[in-house]
N, C-alpha and C positions, 0 to 999 in steps of 0.2 A: 531405612530402605533396605529391602531384602535383595539378595543376588538372585538372578534367574537360575532355575534348576539346570544342571548340566544334561545334556543330552549325548548319549553314547550312540555312535553310528557305528553299526557292524557291517561287514562285507559278506555277510551271507548272500549266496545267490538265490534268485527267486527260482523256486521248482518249476520244471516245465510241466505241462499238462500230461505229457507221457510218462514223466517220472512219477507224479503223483497218481497216475492210474496203475502204474507198476507197483507202487507201494500199497495202493488198496488191495490189488490184485494177490500180492504176496500174503497179506493178511487174511484174506478170505479163502483162498484156493490152497490145497496142499500141492505140494513139489509136482506130483505126477499131473495134476489137472492144468497147472501153470504151463507145464511142458507141452501138453497135448493142445492147449489153446493156442500157445506160440507156433506150434507145428501147424496147426490148421490154418492160421493166419498167413504163415509163409507160403503153404500152398495155395491160398487164395491170390496172394500176390504173384505167384508164379504162372497160375492159370490165366490171370489178367495180361501178364507179359507175354505168353504164347498167343492169346487171342489176339493182341496187338500185332505181333509178328504175322500171324495168318493173315489179317486184313492187309498188312503193308505188302506181303507177298502175292496176295490177290490182285491189289492194284498194279503190281509190276507186270504179272502175267497179261492182265487186262491191256496194259499199256502197249506190251510187245505184240500181242495179238492184232491190236489195233493199227500198228504201224506194217505188219505183214500182209494185212488183207487189203 
């Protein structure tokens, strides 16, 4: 009778999708392109935040106008 083969369980964390994409990005793009892409994405997120703030401010102004009229 043979003994069952030993299995070694390693505690390596499963990489996230974001981490995997950053790894691929670092292989494919030079440092300058990577920085430019990250800066562009940061600008997109900031534009979205400002747009959300504008919508919220518009709702507040409309509510105040409706109360005073």
